[in-house]
C-alpha positions in Angstrom: 62.2 23.7 -29.4 63.9 20.8 -27.7 61.8 17.7 -27.2 61.9 18.0 -23.4 60.6 21.5 -23.5 57.9 20.6 -26.1 56.7 17.7 -23.8 56.6 20.1 -20.8 54.6 22.6 -22.8 52.1 19.9 -23.8 51.7 18.9 -20.2 51.1 22.5 -19.1 48.5 23.0 -21.9 46.7 19.8 -20.8 46.8 20.9 -17.2 45.3 24.2 -18.1 42.4 22.4 -19.9 41.9 20.2 -16.9 41.9 23.1 -14.5 39.2 24.8 -16.5 37.1 21.7 -17.1 37.5 19.6 -13.9 36.8 21.8 -10.9 36.5 18.7 -8.8 40.1 17.8 -9.3 42.8 19.3 -7.0 45.9 20.9 -8.4 48.0 17.9 -7.2 45.7 15.5 -8.9 46.0 17.4 -12.2 49.8 17.6 -11.8 49.9 13.8 -11.4 47.5 13.3 -14.3 49.9 15.1 -16.6 52.9 13.2 -15.2 54.4 15.8 -12.8 54.4 14.3 -9.3 56.0 17.2 -7.5 53.1 19.7 -6.9 55.5 22.6 -6.0 57.5 22.1 -9.2 54.2 21.8 -11.2 52.9 25.1 -9.7 56.1 26.9 -10.4 56.3 25.7 -14.0 52.6 26.4 -14.6 53.1 30.0 -13.3 56.2 30.5 -15.5 54.5 29.2 -18.6 51.1 30.7 -18.2 51.9 33.9 -16.3 49.4 33.1 -13.6 49.1 30.7 -10.7 47.0 27.5 -11.0 44.4 28.8 -8.6 44.1 32.2 -10.3 43.8 30.5 -13.7 41.0 28.3 -12.5 39.2 31.3 -11.0 39.5 33.2 -14.2 38.1 30.3 -16.2 35.1 30.1 -13.8 34.5 33.8 -14.0 35.9 35.1 -17.3 34.4 38.6 -16.8 36.7 39.3 -13.8 
């Protein structure tokens, strides 16, 4: 895996953890925290990597039974 791809994967994994642990943070704040300052790009990449949108991921983490 190229270094750039590896770094992006780490950012998305960190963002996923933040989405599930920090419900008080907005998606744009989480994107900036992991070093991605374009929220639309972040949302697109997150969806591509995780197979689900940021909002849906957060909802599923809150209510895993759904």
